[in-house]
ZAVEXVEX-667720 format. One record per atom (N, C-alpha, C): atom name; x, y, z. Coordinates in pm, whole numbers. Layout:
BEGIN
atome / u / v / w
CA / X / Y / Z $
...
***
This chain:
BEGIN
atome / u / v / w
N / 86 / -116 / 0 $
CA / 0 / 0 / 0 $
C / 91 / 124 / 0 $
N / 46 / 228 / -70 $
CA / 119 / 354 / -73 $
C / 43 / 455 / 12 $
N / 113 / 513 / 108 $
CA / 55 / 614 / 196 $
C / 117 / 749 / 163 $
N / 34 / 851 / 148 $
CA / 79 / 987 / 125 $
C / 35 / 1069 / 245 $
N / 132 / 1115 / 324 $
CA / 101 / 1181 / 450 $
C / 70 / 1329 / 433 $
N / -39 / 1373 / 495 $
CA / -71 / 1514 / 503 $
C / 23 / 1576 / 608 $
N / 37 / 1708 / 606 $
CA / 133 / 1776 / 692 $
C / 114 / 1744 / 840 $
N / -9 / 1745 / 888 $
CA / -29 / 1719 / 1031 $
C / 6 / 1574 / 1067 $
N / -19 / 1481 / 976 $
CA / 18 / 1341 / 1003 $
C / 169 / 1327 / 1013 $
N / 242 / 1398 / 929 $
CA / 388 / 1396 / 935 $
C / 435 / 1446 / 1071 $
N / 385 / 1561 / 1111 $
CA / 429 / 1622 / 1236 $
C / 391 / 1538 / 1357 $
N / 271 / 1480 / 1355 $
CA / 230 / 1394 / 1467 $
C / 320 / 1272 / 1475 $
N / 354 / 1212 / 1360 $
CA / 443 / 1095 / 1360 $
C / 580 / 1134 / 1416 $
N / 636 / 1241 / 1364 $
CA / 771 / 1281 / 1406 $
C / 777 / 1315 / 1555 $
N / 669 / 1369 / 1610 $
CA / 664 / 1406 / 1751 $
C / 615 / 1292 / 1839 $
N / 582 / 1178 / 1778 $
CA / 522 / 1065 / 1850 $
C / 400 / 1112 / 1929 $
N / 322 / 1196 / 1864 $
CA / 203 / 1257 / 1925 $
C / 90 / 1155 / 1930 $
N / 29 / 1134 / 2047 $
CA / -81 / 1037 / 2057 $
C / -206 / 1079 / 1980 $
N / -208 / 1201 / 1928 $
CA / -320 / 1247 / 1848 $
C / -335 / 1163 / 1720 $
N / -223 / 1113 / 1668 $
CA / -226 / 1032 / 1547 $
C / -307 / 904 / 1573 $
N / -407 / 879 / 1490 $
CA / -495 / 763 / 1508 $
C / -417 / 632 / 1504 $
N / -464 / 538 / 1583 $
CA / -396 / 408 / 1594 $
C / -383 / 340 / 1458 $
N / -488 / 340 / 1377 $
CA / -482 / 276 / 1246 $
C / -380 / 339 / 1154 $
N / -373 / 472 / 1157 $
CA / -273 / 542 / 1076 $
C / -133 / 511 / 1127 $
N / -115 / 512 / 1257 $
CA / 16 / 482 / 1317 $
C / 62 / 342 / 1277 $
N / -29 / 246 / 1282 $
CA / 6 / 108 / 1246 $
C / 41 / 98 / 1098 $
N / -34 / 166 / 1013 $
CA / -7 / 161 / 869 $
C / 127 / 226 / 835 $
N / 158 / 338 / 899 $
CA / 285 / 405 / 874 $
C / 401 / 318 / 922 $
N / 384 / 252 / 1033 $
CA / 490 / 168 / 1089 $
C / 509 / 37 / 1014 $
N / 411 / -4 / 937 $
CA / 417 / -131 / 865 $
C / 522 / -124 / 753 $
N / 628 / -203 / 762 $
CA / 735 / -195 / 662 $
C / 692 / -237 / 521 $
N / 578 / -301 / 508 $
CA / 532 / -340 / 375 $
C / 466 / -224 / 301 $
N / 441 / -113 / 370 $
CA / 381 / 5 / 308 $
C / 488 / 104 / 267 $
N / 465 / 170 / 154 $
CA / 551 / 280 / 112 $
C / 492 / 409 / 169 $
N / 573 / 483 / 244 $
CA / 526 / 606 / 306 $
C / 593 / 723 / 236 $
N / 509 / 810 / 179 $
CA / 557 / 922 / 99 $
C / 522 / 1056 / 164 $
N / 611 / 1152 / 146 $
CA / 588 / 1289 / 188 $
C / 607 / 1378 / 66 $
N / 502 / 1447 / 29 $
CA / 508 / 1536 / -87 $
C / 591 / 1660 / -57 $
N / 661 / 1707 / -158 $
CA / 730 / 1835 / -146 $
C / 630 / 1944 / -107 $
N / 506 / 1930 / -149 $
CA / 403 / 2028 / -114 $
C / 381 / 2034 / 37 $
N / 387 / 1920 / 105 $
CA / 368 / 1918 / 250 $
C / 486 / 1981 / 322 $
N / 607 / 1956 / 273 $
CA / 725 / 2020 / 332 $
C / 714 / 2171 / 316 $
N / 675 / 2215 / 199 $
CA / 657 / 2358 / 172 $
C / 553 / 2417 / 267 $
N / 440 / 2348 / 281 $
CA / 334 / 2394 / 371 $
C / 384 / 2406 / 515 $
N / 455 / 2305 / 561 $
CA / 508 / 2306 / 698 $
C / 601 / 2426 / 718 $
N / 691 / 2449 / 623 $
CA / 786 / 2559 / 637 $
C / 718 / 2695 / 632 $
N / 617 / 2711 / 549 $
CA / 543 / 2837 / 544 $
C / 471 / 2861 / 676 $
N / 404 / 2760 / 727 $
CA / 329 / 2776 / 852 $
C / 422 / 2794 / 971 $
N / 540 / 2732 / 967 $
CA / 637 / 2754 / 1074 $
C / 683 / 2900 / 1073 $
N / 712 / 2953 / 953 $
CA / 757 / 3092 / 940 $
C / 651 / 3191 / 989 $
N / 525 / 3154 / 974 $
CA / 415 / 3239 / 1020 $
C / 384 / 3220 / 1168 $
N / 452 / 3125 / 1233 $
CA / 428 / 3098 / 1374 $
C / 304 / 3017 / 1401 $
N / 253 / 2947 / 1298 $
CA / 129 / 2870 / 1313 $
C / 152 / 2727 / 1360 $
N / 278 / 2680 / 1357 $
CA / 305 / 2544 / 1405 $
C / 451 / 2532 / 1444 $
N / 477 / 2423 / 1516 $
CA / 612 / 2388 / 1554 $
C / 650 / 2263 / 1477 $
N / 772 / 2263 / 1424 $
CA / 821 / 2149 / 1346 $
C / 971 / 2135 / 1370 $
N / 1025 / 2018 / 1345 $
CA / 1170 / 2002 / 1357 $
C / 1243 / 2105 / 1271 $
N / 1355 / 2157 / 1322 $
CA / 1431 / 2256 / 1247 $
C / 1476 / 2204 / 1111 $
N / 1518 / 2082 / 1107 $
CA / 1563 / 2021 / 982 $
C / 1457 / 1920 / 937 $
N / 1347 / 1971 / 887 $
CA / 1232 / 1886 / 855 $
C / 1265 / 1781 / 749 $
N / 1344 / 1817 / 650 $
CA / 1377 / 1719 / 545 $
C / 1457 / 1604 / 604 $
N / 1554 / 1636 / 688 $
CA / 1635 / 1533 / 752 $
C / 1550 / 1447 / 845 $
N / 1457 / 1508 / 916 $
CA / 1368 / 1433 / 1006 $
C / 1281 / 1336 / 927 $
N / 1232 / 1381 / 813 $
CA / 1149 / 1294 / 728 $
C / 1232 / 1177 / 676 $
N / 1353 / 1206 / 632 $
CA / 1441 / 1099 / 583 $
C / 1477 / 1002 / 695 $
N / 1505 / 1054 / 815 $
CA / 1539 / 968 / 929 $
C / 1423 / 878 / 969 $
N / 1302 / 925 / 946 $
CA / 1183 / 844 / 976 $
C / 1163 / 733 / 873 $
N / 1241 / 737 / 766 $
CA / 1230 / 633 / 663 $
C / 1127 / 664 / 556 $
N / 1077 / 786 / 553 $
CA / 978 / 824 / 453 $
C / 1049 / 866 / 325 $
N / 983 / 846 / 213 $
CA / 1037 / 884 / 84 $
C / 978 / 1018 / 41 $
N / 1064 / 1104 / -11 $
CA / 1020 / 1234 / -62 $
C / 953 / 1214 / -198 $
N / 848 / 1289 / -222 $
CA / 775 / 1283 / -348 $
C / 780 / 1419 / -414 $
N / 851 / 1425 / -525 $
CA / 862 / 1551 / -600 $
C / 729 / 1584 / -668 $
N / 713 / 1711 / -697 $
CA / 596 / 1758 / -771 $
C / 633 / 1764 / -918 $
N / 554 / 1696 / -1001 $
CA / 578 / 1699 / -1144 $
C / 489 / 1805 / -1209 $
N / 522 / 1839 / -1332 $
CA / 439 / 1933 / -1407 $
C / 298 / 1875 / -1425 $
N / 289 / 1745 / -1447 $
CA / 158 / 1681 / -1462 $
C / 79 / 1691 / -1331 $
N / 147 / 1674 / -1216 $
CA / 80 / 1689 / -1087 $
C / 22 / 1830 / -1074 $
N / 102 / 1930 / -1114 $
CA / 58 / 2069 / -1104 $
C / -64 / 2094 / -1193 $
N / -60 / 2041 / -1313 $
CA / -174 / 2058 / -1404 $
C / -298 / 1989 / -1348 $
N / -280 / 1866 / -1298 $
CA / -394 / 1792 / -1242 $
C / -453 / 1863 / -1120 $
N / -367 / 1914 / -1033 $
CA / -414 / 1984 / -913 $
C / -493 / 2109 / -953 $
N / -444 / 2179 / -1052 $
CA / -512 / 2299 / -1099 $
C / -646 / 2273 / -1164 $
N / -665 / 2153 / -1216 $
CA / -789 / 2117 / -1285 $
C / -893 / 2050 / -1195 $
N / -859 / 2029 / -1070 $
CA / -954 / 1965 / -979 $
C / -1076 / 2052 / -956 $
N / -1191 / 1990 / -929 $
CA / -1309 / 2070 / -893 $
C / -1276 / 2155 / -770 $
N / -1337 / 2269 / -760 $
CA / -1306 / 2365 / -653 $
C / -1377 / 2331 / -521 $
N / -1373 / 2204 / -483 $
CA / -1432 / 2164 / -355 $
C / -1355 / 2224 / -238 $
N / -1226 / 2243 / -261 $
CA / -1136 / 2284 / -154 $
C / -1030 / 2375 / -216 $
N / -1001 / 2485 / -156 $
CA / -912 / 2583 / -217 $
C / -767 / 2572 / -170 $
N / -739 / 2487 / -73 $
CA / -603 / 2475 / -20 $
C / -512 / 2414 / -128 $
N / -415 / 2490 / -180 $
CA / -332 / 2438 / -289 $
C / -246 / 2319 / -248 $
N / -207 / 2312 / -122 $
CA / -126 / 2200 / -76 $
C / -208 / 2071 / -75 $
N / -330 / 2080 / -26 $
CA / -418 / 1963 / -23 $
C / -457 / 1921 / -165 $
N / -480 / 2017 / -252 $
CA / -513 / 1985 / -391 $
C / -398 / 1910 / -458 $
N / -275 / 1947 / -424 $
CA / -159 / 1876 / -478 $
C / -157 / 1732 / -428 $
N / -188 / 1712 / -300 $
CA / -192 / 1575 / -247 $
C / -298 / 1492 / -319 $
N / -411 / 1552 / -348 $
CA / -516 / 1481 / -422 $
C / -464 / 1439 / -560 $
N / -400 / 1531 / -630 $
CA / -347 / 1500 / -763 $
C / -241 / 1390 / -755 $
N / -152 / 1399 / -659 $
CA / -46 / 1299 / -647 $
C / -102 / 1164 / -603 $
N / -197 / 1164 / -512 $
CA / -258 / 1038 / -468 $
C / -330 / 971 / -585 $
N / -395 / 1051 / -669 $
CA / -461 / 995 / -786 $
C / -362 / 931 / -882 $
N / -251 / 998 / -905 $
CA / -150 / 945 / -997 $
C / -88 / 816 / -945 $
N / -67 / 808 / -814 $
CA / 4 / 695 / -754 $
C / -89 / 588 / -696 $
N / -219 / 613 / -700 $
CA / -316 / 524 / -636 $
C / -280 / 507 / -489 $
N / -255 / 619 / -423 $
CA / -213 / 620 / -283 $
C / -329 / 659 / -192 $
N / -321 / 616 / -68 $
CA / -413 / 660 / 36 $
C / -355 / 785 / 99 $
N / -438 / 886 / 117 $
CA / -395 / 1007 / 187 $
C / -421 / 986 / 336 $
N / -318 / 1005 / 417 $
CA / -331 / 992 / 562 $
C / -355 / 1132 / 617 $
N / -478 / 1157 / 659 $
CA / -516 / 1292 / 700 $
C / -640 / 1288 / 788 $
N / -655 / 1392 / 868 $
CA / -777 / 1410 / 944 $
C / -867 / 1513 / 876 $
N / -820 / 1572 / 768 $
CA / -894 / 1675 / 694 $
C / -1005 / 1609 / 612 $
N / -1127 / 1639 / 646 $
CA / -1242 / 1576 / 581 $
C / -1264 / 1625 / 439 $
N / -1200 / 1734 / 400 $
CA / -1220 / 1786 / 265 $
C / -1169 / 1690 / 158 $
N / -1077 / 1602 / 193 $
CA / -1028 / 1505 / 95 $
C / -1140 / 1410 / 49 $
N / -1238 / 1390 / 135 $
CA / -1349 / 1300 / 102 $
C / -1432 / 1352 / -14 $
N / -1418 / 1480 / -49 $
CA / -1493 / 1539 / -159 $
C / -1433 / 1501 / -295 $
N / -1316 / 1440 / -293 $
CA / -1246 / 1402 / -415 $
C / -1244 / 1251 / -429 $
N / -1205 / 1206 / -546 $
CA / -1202 / 1063 / -575 $
C / -1068 / 1002 / -532 $
N / -1041 / 1010 / -401 $
CA / -920 / 950 / -345 $
C / -959 / 879 / -215 $
N / -878 / 781 / -179 $
CA / -900 / 711 / -53 $
C / -826 / 783 / 58 $
N / -888 / 785 / 176 $
CA / -831 / 853 / 292 $
C / -823 / 756 / 408 $
N / -707 / 754 / 473 $
CA / -689 / 681 / 598 $
C / -690 / 786 / 707 $
N / -789 / 783 / 797 $
CA / -798 / 887 / 899 $
C / -673 / 892 / 989 $
N / -621 / 1013 / 1001 $
CA / -504 / 1034 / 1086 $
C / -550 / 1067 / 1226 $
***
């Protein structure tokens, strides 16, 4: 199974925060699953950190790599697909995750219910 982590799921995992749902925690820990972090989520985390909206590890990329997660680059096709999505949700970072999850047939690990408005599978975080 391919898991694509939303920003809050990444941060909860890295902080070992009990807020992360048991099912999501088990799926992320399962070595048979591929766990991906989109460049869009890293960008979102860094923007929100700069605005003082969240706390994250200083070296977020290194923390993600140390956790064993794979980085997922944004392709031009991902950008086009995200831009063409129905306007159910205006968050550009989440729209990118929808486009990437569609391309990879991945489950999005998130607590954000707006993903349910799109044709992607969600594993509640």
